[in-house]
C-alpha positions as CSV (number, residue, x, y, z in Angstrom):
1,X,103.9,177.3,130.6
2,X,104.9,175.3,127.6
3,X,105.7,178.5,125.7
4,X,108.6,179.3,127.9
5,X,109.6,175.9,129.3
6,X,109.7,173.1,126.8
7,X,111.9,171.1,129.2
8,X,112.5,171.2,132.9
9,X,115.5,170.4,135.0
10,X,115.1,169.3,138.6
11,X,117.5,169.1,141.6
12,X,119.2,165.7,141.6
13,X,118.6,165.3,145.3
14,X,115.6,163.0,145.4
15,X,113.5,162.2,148.5
16,X,112.7,158.5,148.4
17,X,109.8,157.6,150.7
18,X,111.4,154.3,151.8
19,X,110.2,151.7,154.2
20,X,113.5,152.4,156.0
21,X,113.4,155.6,158.1
22,X,117.2,155.8,158.0
23,X,117.1,156.1,154.2
24,X,114.5,158.9,154.4
25,X,116.7,160.8,156.9
26,X,119.7,160.3,154.7
27,X,118.0,161.8,151.7
28,X,116.8,164.8,153.8
29,X,120.4,165.4,154.9
30,X,121.5,165.8,151.2
31,X,123.3,162.5,151.1
32,X,123.0,160.5,147.9
33,X,120.5,157.7,147.9
34,X,119.8,155.3,145.0
35,X,116.4,153.7,144.2
36,X,118.0,150.3,144.9
37,X,119.0,151.4,148.3
38,X,115.6,153.0,149.0
39,X,113.6,149.9,148.0
40,X,111.2,148.7,149.1
41,X,109.3,152.0,148.8
42,X,106.3,152.9,151.1
43,X,103.0,152.1,149.5
44,X,99.7,153.7,150.5
45,X,101.1,157.0,151.6
46,X,97.9,158.8,152.7
47,X,97.0,162.4,152.7
48,X,96.6,162.1,156.5
49,X,100.4,161.4,156.5
50,X,101.3,164.1,154.0
51,X,99.3,166.8,155.9
52,X,97.9,165.7,159.3
53,X,94.5,167.1,160.0
54,X,95.9,169.4,162.8
55,X,97.6,171.6,160.2
56,X,94.7,172.0,157.8
57,X,93.8,175.4,159.3
58,X,96.6,176.7,157.2
59,X,95.8,177.6,153.6
60,X,98.8,179.9,152.7
61,X,102.6,179.6,152.5
62,X,102.7,178.2,156.1
63,X,101.6,174.8,154.6
64,X,105.1,174.5,153.1
65,X,106.5,173.9,156.5
66,X,104.5,170.7,157.1
67,X,104.5,168.2,154.2
68,X,104.9,164.6,155.3
69,X,105.1,165.4,159.0
70,X,102.8,162.5,159.6
71,X,104.7,160.0,157.3
72,X,105.7,156.8,159.1
73,X,108.3,154.2,158.2
74,X,109.5,151.4,160.5
75,X,107.4,152.8,163.3
76,X,109.2,156.1,163.1
77,X,108.2,159.6,161.8
78,X,111.4,160.8,160.2
79,X,110.2,163.9,158.5
80,X,109.9,167.0,160.7
81,X,108.6,170.5,160.3
82,X,110.5,172.4,157.6
83,X,112.6,169.3,156.7
84,X,111.6,169.1,153.1
85,X,111.6,172.9,152.5
86,X,115.2,173.1,154.0
87,X,116.5,170.0,152.1
88,X,116.2,171.5,148.6
89,X,114.3,168.4,147.4
90,X,112.3,169.0,144.3
91,X,111.4,165.4,143.5
92,X,109.6,162.8,145.7
93,X,109.4,159.1,144.8
94,X,107.1,156.5,146.4
95,X,105.3,153.3,145.8
96,X,101.7,152.4,145.0
97,X,98.4,154.3,145.7
98,X,100.1,157.6,146.6
99,X,97.8,160.2,148.1
100,X,95.1,157.8,149.2
101,X,92.4,158.9,151.7
102,X,91.1,162.4,152.2
103,X,90.4,164.7,149.3
104,X,92.4,167.5,151.0
105,X,94.2,169.7,148.5
106,X,96.4,170.9,151.3
107,X,98.6,167.8,150.7
108,X,99.9,168.6,147.2
109,X,99.8,172.3,148.1
110,X,102.1,171.7,151.1
111,X,104.5,169.8,148.9
112,X,104.6,172.5,146.2
113,X,105.0,175.2,148.8
114,X,107.9,173.3,150.2
115,X,109.7,173.4,146.9
116,X,108.5,170.0,145.4
117,X,107.9,170.2,141.7
118,X,107.5,166.5,140.7
119,X,106.1,163.4,142.5
120,X,106.9,160.0,140.9
121,X,104.9,157.0,142.2
122,X,103.9,153.6,140.9
123,X,100.3,154.7,141.1
124,X,98.2,157.7,142.4
125,X,94.8,158.0,143.9
126,X,92.5,160.0,141.7
127,X,91.7,163.0,143.9
128,X,95.3,163.6,144.9
129,X,96.5,163.5,141.3
130,X,93.7,165.8,140.1
131,X,94.4,168.2,143.0
132,X,98.1,168.2,142.0
133,X,97.2,169.0,138.4
134,X,95.0,171.8,139.5
135,X,97.8,173.7,141.3
136,X,100.5,172.9,138.8
137,X,102.3,170.1,140.7
138,X,103.6,167.5,138.2
139,X,103.0,163.8,138.8
140,X,104.4,160.8,136.9
141,X,104.4,157.0,137.0
142,X,107.6,156.9,134.8
143,X,110.4,155.6,137.0
144,X,112.7,155.9,133.9
145,X,112.9,159.6,134.7
146,X,114.7,159.0,137.9
147,X,118.3,158.2,136.6
148,X,117.9,161.1,134.1
149,X,117.0,163.5,136.8
150,X,119.9,162.3,139.0
151,X,122.2,162.9,136.0
152,X,121.0,166.5,135.7
153,X,119.3,166.0,132.4
154,X,116.5,168.3,131.4
155,X,113.2,166.4,130.9
156,X,111.1,167.4,127.9
157,X,107.6,168.7,129.0
158,X,105.9,166.2,126.7
159,X,107.6,163.4,128.6
160,X,106.5,164.7,131.9
161,X,102.8,164.6,130.9
162,X,103.1,161.4,128.8
163,X,100.1,159.2,129.3
164,X,97.9,162.0,130.7
165,X,94.7,163.0,129.0
166,X,94.7,166.2,126.9
167,X,92.8,168.1,129.5
168,X,95.2,167.2,132.4
169,X,98.2,168.2,130.2
170,X,96.6,171.5,129.2
171,X,95.7,172.4,132.8
172,X,99.3,171.7,133.9
173,X,100.7,173.8,130.9
174,X,98.4,176.7,131.9
175,X,99.8,176.6,135.4
176,X,96.6,175.2,137.1
177,X,92.9,175.0,136.8
178,X,91.9,178.5,137.8
179,X,94.0,180.1,135.1
180,X,92.8,177.5,132.7
181,X,89.2,178.1,133.7
182,X,89.5,181.9,133.4
183,X,90.8,181.6,129.9
184,X,88.7,178.8,128.5
185,X,85.6,178.1,130.6
186,X,83.7,181.4,130.7
187,X,81.3,180.2,128.0
188,X,80.4,176.5,128.0
189,X,77.3,174.7,126.7
190,X,75.4,171.7,128.0
191,X,74.9,168.8,125.6
192,X,71.5,168.0,127.1
193,X,70.4,164.4,126.4
194,X,72.8,162.9,123.8
195,X,71.9,160.2,121.3
196,X,75.1,158.3,122.1
197,X,75.7,154.7,121.3
198,X,74.4,152.0,123.6
199,X,74.9,149.9,125.6
200,X,75.9,152.1,128.6
201,X,76.2,151.9,132.3
202,X,74.0,154.0,134.5
203,X,77.1,156.1,135.4
204,X,77.8,156.8,131.8
205,X,74.2,157.8,131.1
206,X,74.1,160.3,134.0
207,X,77.4,161.8,132.9
208,X,76.2,162.1,129.3
209,X,73.2,164.1,130.5
210,X,75.5,166.5,132.4
211,X,78.5,166.8,130.0
212,X,79.7,170.2,128.9
213,X,81.2,171.0,125.5
214,X,84.5,173.0,125.6
215,X,87.3,173.7,123.3
216,X,89.3,170.7,124.8
217,X,86.6,168.4,125.9
218,X,83.8,166.5,124.2
219,X,80.2,166.5,125.4
220,X,80.3,162.8,124.7
221,X,83.4,161.7,126.6
222,X,84.9,158.2,126.3
223,X,86.8,156.3,128.9
224,X,90.1,158.0,129.7
225,X,89.0,161.4,128.3
226,X,89.1,164.5,130.3
227,X,85.7,166.1,130.7
228,X,83.7,168.9,132.3
229,X,80.3,168.3,133.7
230,X,77.5,170.4,135.2
231,X,76.6,169.5,138.7
232,X,73.1,169.6,140.1
233,X,74.6,170.2,143.6
234,X,78.0,171.5,144.8
235,X,78.8,171.4,148.5
236,X,81.7,172.4,150.6
237,X,82.7,172.4,154.3
238,X,84.8,174.5,156.5
239,X,88.2,172.9,155.9
240,X,88.0,174.1,152.3
241,X,85.8,177.2,152.1
242,X,88.4,179.7,153.5
243,X,91.0,178.3,151.1
244,X,88.6,178.5,148.1
245,X,87.5,182.0,149.0
246,X,91.1,183.1,149.4
247,X,92.2,181.8,145.9
248,X,89.0,183.1,144.2
249,X,89.3,186.6,145.5
250,X,93.1,186.6,144.8
251,X,92.5,185.5,141.2
252,X,89.2,187.4,140.3
253,X,88.8,190.1,142.9
254,X,85.6,190.8,144.7
255,X,82.7,190.6,144.6
256,X,82.6,187.3,142.7
257,X,79.9,186.3,140.3
258,X,79.0,182.8,141.3
259,X,77.4,180.4,138.9
260,X,73.9,179.3,140.0
261,X,74.5,179.9,143.7
262,X,71.2,178.2,144.6
263,X,72.8,174.9,143.9
264,X,75.7,175.5,146.4
265,X,75.4,174.1,149.9
266,X,77.8,175.0,152.7
267,X,78.3,172.8,155.7
268,X,79.9,173.3,159.1
269,X,80.5,169.7,160.1
270,X,84.2,168.9,160.8
271,X,84.9,171.2,163.7
272,X,81.9,171.1,166.0
273,X,83.8,169.6,168.9
274,X,87.3,171.0,168.2
275,X,87.6,172.3,171.8
276,X,87.7,168.6,172.8
277,X,90.1,167.5,170.0
278,X,93.4,166.7,171.8
279,X,95.4,167.3,168.6
280,X,94.0,170.8,168.1
281,X,94.1,171.7,171.8
282,X,97.6,170.4,172.3
283,X,98.8,172.2,169.2
284,X,97.2,175.5,170.2
285,X,95.1,175.4,167.0
286,X,91.7,176.1,168.3
287,X,91.8,179.8,167.6
288,X,93.0,179.1,164.0
289,X,90.0,176.7,163.6
290,X,87.6,179.4,164.8
291,X,89.1,181.8,162.3
292,X,88.7,179.2,159.6
293,X,85.1,178.6,160.5
294,X,84.4,182.4,160.6
295,X,85.9,182.7,157.1
296,X,83.4,180.2,155.8
297,X,80.5,181.9,157.6
298,X,81.6,185.2,156.1
299,X,81.8,183.8,152.6
300,X,78.4,182.1,152.9
301,X,76.9,185.4,154.2
302,X,78.5,187.6,151.6
303,X,77.2,185.4,148.7
304,X,73.9,184.4,150.3
305,X,74.6,180.7,150.2
306,X,72.6,178.0,151.9
307,X,74.4,176.9,155.1
308,X,74.0,174.2,157.7
309,X,75.7,175.3,160.9
310,X,76.9,173.2,163.9
311,X,74.5,172.4,166.7
312,X,77.0,172.4,169.5
313,X,76.7,176.2,169.8
314,X,73.0,175.9,170.5
315,X,73.1,172.9,172.9
316,X,73.1,175.3,175.9
317,X,70.1,177.0,174.5
318,X,68.3,173.6,174.2
319,X,67.9,173.2,170.5
320,X,64.3,173.2,169.5
321,X,64.9,171.0,166.5
322,X,64.5,173.8,163.9
323,X,68.2,173.9,163.1
324,X,69.2,171.0,160.8
325,X,72.8,169.9,160.9
326,X,75.1,166.9,160.3
327,X,77.8,165.5,158.2
328,X,77.8,167.0,154.7
329,X,77.5,164.0,152.4
330,X,75.0,162.3,154.7
331,X,72.9,165.5,154.7
332,X,73.1,165.6,150.9
333,X,71.5,162.1,150.7
334,X,68.9,163.0,153.3
335,X,67.8,166.4,151.9
336,X,69.1,167.1,148.4
337,X,70.4,164.5,146.0
338,X,68.0,162.6,143.7
339,X,68.4,159.6,141.3
340,X,69.9,160.6,138.0
341,X,71.6,163.8,139.4
342,X,75.3,164.7,139.6
343,X,76.7,165.8,142.9
344,X,80.2,167.0,143.8
345,X,81.6,167.9,147.2
346,X,84.9,168.7,148.8
347,X,85.1,165.4,150.7
348,X,86.4,162.0,149.5
349,X,83.2,160.4,150.9
350,X,80.9,162.3,148.6
351,X,80.1,159.0,146.8
352,X,77.8,158.3,149.8
353,X,75.0,159.8,147.7
354,X,75.5,157.2,145.0
355,X,73.2,154.9,147.1
356,X,70.3,156.9,145.7
357,X,71.3,156.2,142.1
358,X,73.1,159.5,141.3
359,X,76.7,160.2,140.3
360,X,78.5,161.7,143.3
361,X,82.2,162.3,143.6
362,X,84.7,164.2,145.6
363,X,86.9,167.1,144.4
364,X,89.5,169.4,145.8
365,X,89.5,173.0,146.7
366,X,90.6,174.4,143.3
367,X,88.1,172.2,141.5
368,X,85.3,173.5,143.7
369,X,86.5,177.1,143.4
370,X,86.5,176.8,139.6
371,X,83.1,175.2,139.7
372,X,81.8,178.1,141.8
373,X,82.6,180.7,139.1
374,X,82.3,178.6,135.9
375,X,79.7,176.0,136.8
376,X,82.1,173.4,135.2
377,X,83.4,170.4,137.2
378,X,86.5,168.6,136.0
379,X,86.7,164.8,135.8
380,X,88.4,162.1,133.8
381,X,85.9,159.5,132.4
382,X,86.6,156.3,134.4
383,X,86.1,152.6,133.7
384,X,83.5,150.7,135.7
385,X,83.8,147.7,137.9
386,X,80.7,145.6,138.6
387,X,80.4,144.3,142.1
388,X,77.8,141.5,142.3
389,X,76.8,140.8,145.9
390,X,74.8,137.6,146.0
391,X,73.3,135.6,148.8
392,X,71.9,136.9,152.1
393,X,73.9,138.3,155.0
394,X,74.3,136.1,158.0
395,X,72.5,137.3,161.2
396,X,74.6,140.0,162.8
397,X,76.6,140.7,159.7
398,X,76.3,144.1,158.1
399,X,77.2,146.0,154.9
400,X,80.3,147.3,156.8
401,X,81.5,143.7,157.2
402,X,81.1,143.1,153.5
403,X,83.1,146.3,152.7
404,X,85.9,145.2,155.0
405,X,85.9,141.8,153.2
406,X,86.1,143.6,149.8
407,X,88.9,145.8,151.0
408,X,91.0,142.8,151.9
409,X,90.8,141.3,148.4
410,X,94.1,141.1,146.6
411,X,92.7,143.0,143.6
412,X,91.7,145.9,145.8
413,X,94.8,145.9,147.9
414,X,97.0,146.0,144.8
415,X,95.1,149.1,143.5
416,X,92.8,147.3,141.0
417,X,90.0,149.6,142.0
418,X,91.8,152.9,141.8
419,X,89.9,155.4,139.8
420,X,87.1,153.0,138.9
421,X,83.3,153.4,139.2
422,X,82.0,150.6,141.6
423,X,78.5,149.6,140.5
424,X,77.0,147.5,143.3
425,X,74.4,145.1,142.2
426,X,73.1,141.6,143.0
427,X,70.4,140.0,145.2
428,X,72.1,141.1,148.4
429,X,72.0,144.7,147.4
430,X,68.4,144.4,146.3
431,X,67.4,143.3,149.8
432,X,69.4,146.1,151.5
433,X,68.1,149.4,152.8
434,X,69.4,152.7,151.4
435,X,71.3,153.2,154.6
436,X,73.2,149.9,154.1
437,X,73.7,150.7,150.4
438,X,75.3,154.0,151.4
439,X,77.9,152.1,153.4
440,X,79.1,150.6,150.2
441,X,79.1,153.8,148.1
442,X,80.6,155.8,150.9
443,X,83.5,153.5,151.3
444,X,84.2,153.4,147.6
445,X,86.8,156.0,148.8
446,X,88.6,153.4,150.7
447,X,88.3,150.9,147.8
448,X,90.2,153.6,145.7
449,X,87.3,154.2,143.4
450,X,86.1,157.3,141.6
451,X,82.6,156.7,142.9
452,X,80.1,154.1,143.8
453,X,76.6,153.7,142.5
454,X,73.5,151.6,143.1
455,X,70.7,151.7,140.5
456,X,67.5,153.2,142.0
457,X,64.6,150.9,142.6
458,X,61.5,150.5,144.7
459,X,63.7,150.7,147.9
460,X,65.0,154.1,146.7
461,X,61.4,155.3,146.1
462,X,60.5,154.1,149.6
463,X,63.4,156.0,151.1
464,X,62.6,159.2,149.4
465,X,58.9,159.0,150.3
466,X,59.4,158.0,154.0
467,X,62.5,160.0,154.8
468,X,62.0,163.1,152.6
469,X,58.3,163.2,151.7
470,X,59.1,163.0,148.0
471,X,57.0,160.9,145.6
472,X,59.8,160.1,143.1
473,X,59.0,158.5,139.7
474,X,61.8,156.3,138.3
475,X,62.5,156.7,134.6
476,X,63.3,153.8,132.2
477,X,66.8,155.0,131.5
478,X,67.8,154.9,135.2
479,X,69.6,151.6,135.0
480,X,72.6,150.1,133.2
481,X,72.0,148.4,129.9
482,X,72.3,144.6,130.0
483,X,75.4,144.6,127.7
484,X,77.1,147.6,129.2
485,X,80.9,147.3,129.3
486,X,82.8,146.7,132.6
487,X,86.5,146.4,133.0
488,X,85.9,143.5,135.4
489,X,83.4,141.9,137.8
490,X,83.9,141.1,141.5
491,X,81.5,138.5,142.9
492,X,80.9,138.0,146.6
493,X,78.6,135.5,148.2
494,X,77.5,137.5,151.2
495,X,76.3,134.4,152.9
496,X,79.9,133.4,153.4
497,X,81.0,136.8,154.9
498,X,81.5,136.6,158.7
499,X,81.8,139.5,161.1
500,X,85.0,141.3,160.0
501,X,87.5,143.7,161.4
502,X,90.5,145.6,160.0
503,X,93.6,145.6,162.0
504,X,95.3,149.0,162.7
505,X,97.1,150.9,160.0
506,X,94.9,150.5,156.9
507,X,91.3,149.7,156.0
508,X,92.6,147.0,153.8
509,X,93.9,145.0,156.7
510,X,90.6,143.1,156.9
511,X,90.2,139.6,158.5
512,X,87.4,137.6,160.1
513,X,86.9,138.6,163.7
514,X,87.1,134.9,164.6
515,X,90.7,134.8,163.2
516,X,91.9,137.3,165.8
517,X,93.1,134.7,168.3
518,X,94.6,137.0,170.8
519,X,92.5,139.0,173.3
520,X,92.5,142.7,172.1
521,X,91.7,144.9,175.1
522,X,90.2,148.2,174.1
523,X,90.1,151.6,175.7
524,X,87.7,153.4,173.4
525,X,84.7,152.4,171.3
526,X,83.4,154.9,168.8
527,X,80.1,154.6,166.9
528,X,79.4,157.3,164.4
529,X,80.8,159.0,161.2
530,X,79.3,159.3,157.8
531,X,79.8,155.5,157.3
532,X,78.2,154.4,160.6
533,X,76.2,157.3,161.9
534,X,73.0,156.6,159.8
535,X,69.6,155.6,161.1
536,X,70.1,151.8,160.5
537,X,73.5,151.9,162.1
538,X,71.9,153.3,165.3
539,X,69.4,150.5,165.0
540,X,72.3,148.1,165.3
541,X,73.9,150.0,168.2
542,X,70.6,150.0,170.0
543,X,70.0,146.2,169.5
544,X,73.2,145.4,171.3
545,X,73.0,148.0,174.0
546,X,69.3,147.4,174.8
547,X,70.2,143.7,175.2
548,X,73.0,144.7,177.5
549,X,71.0,147.2,179.5
550,X,68.2,144.7,180.0
551,X,70.7,142.4,181.7
552,X,72.2,145.1,183.9
553,X,75.4,145.3,181.9
554,X,77.3,148.6,181.3
555,X,80.3,149.7,179.3
556,X,83.3,147.8,180.6
557,X,85.5,149.4,183.3
558,X,88.2,151.6,181.8
559,X,86.4,151.8,178.4
560,X,84.7,154.9,177.0
561,X,81.9,154.5,174.5
562,X,81.0,157.4,172.2
563,X,77.9,157.4,170.0
564,X,77.7,160.3,167.5
565,X,74.7,160.9,165.3
566,X,75.4,161.6,161.6
567,X,72.6,164.0,161.2
568,X,69.8,165.6,163.2
569,X,67.3,163.3,161.4
570,X,69.2,160.3,162.8
571,X,69.1,161.9,166.3
572,X,65.4,162.6,166.1
573,X,64.8,159.0,165.0
574,X,66.6,157.7,168.0
575,X,64.8,160.0,170.4
576,X,61.4,159.0,168.9
577,X,62.2,155.3,169.0
578,X,63.3,155.6,172.7
579,X,66.9,154.5,172.0
580,X,68.5,157.1,174.4
581,X,67.3,155.2,177.4
582,X,69.5,152.2,176.6
583,X,72.4,154.3,175.5
584,X,72.4,156.2,178.8
585,X,71.9,153.1,181.0
586,X,75.0,151.4,179.7
587,X,77.1,154.6,180.1
588,X,77.6,155.8,176.6
589,X,78.3,159.4,175.8
590,X,76.0,160.8,173.2
591,X,77.3,163.4,170.8
592,X,75.6,165.9,168.6
593,X,75.5,165.2,164.8
594,X,78.8,166.0,163.0
595,X,82.1,164.6,162.1
596,X,84.4,163.9,165.1
597,X,86.8,161.2,166.0
598,X,87.0,159.9,162.4
599,X,89.0,163.0,161.5
600,X,90.7,163.3,164.9
601,X,88.4,166.3,165.4
602,X,86.6,165.5,168.7
603,X,85.7,163.1,171.4
604,X,86.4,159.4,170.7
605,X,90.0,159.8,169.5
606,X,92.9,158.5,171.4
607,X,95.4,160.6,173.3
608,X,98.2,158.2,174.0
609,X,100.0,155.7,171.7
610,X,99.2,152.8,174.0
611,X,95.4,153.2,173.6
612,X,93.4,150.8,171.5
613,X,90.2,151.9,169.8
614,X,87.5,149.9,168.1
615,X,85.6,152.1,165.7
616,X,82.9,152.0,163.1
617,X,84.5,154.8,161.0
618,X,85.9,154.2,157.5
619,X,89.7,154.8,157.9
620,X,92.4,153.8,160.4
621,X,95.5,155.3,158.7
622,X,98.3,156.0,161.2
623,X,97.4,159.1,163.3
624,X,93.9,159.4,161.8
625,X,92.1,158.8,165.1
626,X,94.9,160.0,167.4
627,X,98.3,158.4,168.3
628,X,96.8,155.1,169.4
629,X,95.9,152.1,167.3
630,X,92.4,151.7,165.6
631,X,90.6,148.6,164.7
632,X,87.7,149.0,162.2
633,X,84.5,147.1,162.8
634,X,80.8,147.1,162.2
635,X,78.3,148.9,164.4
636,X,77.2,145.8,166.3
637,X,80.8,144.7,166.9
638,X,81.7,148.2,168.2
639,X,78.8,148.2,170.7
640,X,79.5,144.6,171.8
641,X,83.2,145.3,172.3
642,X,82.4,148.3,174.5
643,X,80.4,146.1,176.8
644,X,83.0,143.2,176.8
645,X,86.0,145.5,177.1
646,X,87.7,143.7,174.3
647,X,87.2,143.1,170.6
648,X,84.1,140.9,170.4
649,X,81.1,140.2,168.2
650,X,77.5,140.5,169.4
651,X,77.1,136.7,169.0
652,X,80.1,136.0,171.2
653,X,79.0,138.6,173.8
654,X,75.6,136.9,174.1
655,X,77.3,133.5,174.4
656,X,79.6,134.9,177.2
657,X,76.8,136.2,179.3
658,X,74.3,133.4,178.7
659,X,76.5,131.0,180.7
């Protein structure tokens, strides 16, 4: 690319993603808008807003019709289908943490297909920016470019990639990762176990053992360096596989020669209940979803890949338990990942597996497609934050409450965790189960981090032995060195953390439940998802609902309660423990293990704007769980609220019915 375009000129018509919907509309109508007029800009523009989940069945030029159709400002959605493509806009400008949320590469792809060539923002989420690099969409944090673009000035290529690491710049110059990989990654070597300097964090040690030497990257990367690593496990699910297969076959033809196919796992977990997803049914998208799912099945069959398929198709045949299914990253922790390994997946919640003491992070479609054929996974070596969780949790308070507390901290809300490794340590973590630890590492995605990790210990060994029948032996190197370097430390006394909720709109809107003074009536309560569909989460749901059932209480009139297992192992645990009796007696609907309402992909999502949901999922971005509003809460608070008919803790529920 650099050989024929040392400077680029952009259309001076800029789309400012303002907090004012009128300004956005004005820009789309080709009227001149200044940065001053557009300020304040929208922060936290999520990938759910850039490409709502209902359009993710598209993985070709049709995506260019839809970018930012979920964007909201001032309570309005001012960007309609084809609006950006028809406007001639080539530059988008926004505020902080642009592209937060899901790892879907559909978002930058939709922007590029609509004619956007450059996105300028105060800061970017890691996965979004890496996905943009991988398809050749330029991103910059330099607001000084704006007046020059408006003046029609050509911008030197080196200025557009200023501040980026050499690898990112090279990928952009080559026109994207697949072309880069085809030219430069056919022959790469593993460094093995380096004799690198100490002290190091556990994350750095694991990466060092998986680093690959290439012509542009070191096998001993330092912070800020671009790098390639070998993954012990690569996994993908149905929203990405068709897209990956399409781009791989278009680039390399067929059949493909996949690198180490035995370490690739394919999951069908996001669309199990699509026939009950209002967004997909209303949009007439169910046939497209079926084609997308079939594309994944065809790819897995053609290349003999290990696949876990949905259980909903076998419900009528009375599943005998031989089929193992569930949410991809939860399944990876239950069946595949081990301490010291490196795991990548096409889901932003891949860090879930970090609870086992491995490095696990999410990547986009092009990253995974490249990894399928080269074995090399791209990353930029991040800084690490140490999160010290001291004290003991209060009775009724869970890891989810602590995460909502962390998300509300000014450092996190201002983007201080973006791209960082969150290493969770402290006495509170030491006393937590692996399931509870996974809540922290899973929601590193919401914290903005690259990944989350907990050093493996006796609890990890217990988990592997009891859940997976593995007698794992910890090695001396599987911990951070005492003098390892961290960019900062966050300390939380967990004894001071109360039951928490996050008000609708963003997971960072956390506040103590006791501070919600008004009565919040609810219509839907949802317990499930990768964050809250684990065995211990269901222990919490059951504790509340058994208490209620024993007193003759049921789900409040007008409220629906959905409980969805994260994996078949969780379902089987609940059956063996006798939990289903209480669930059925209070009137809950039990759902097979998979994703669902969390991604607006099944029962538990809202259908009207006036509906209020309390949910144990990890995200409540606008539109994520339907058109209504979503409060985030812990498993016991979700269950208690379902019985009360309003937002309520288990403690307050017991108090109400003891009088």
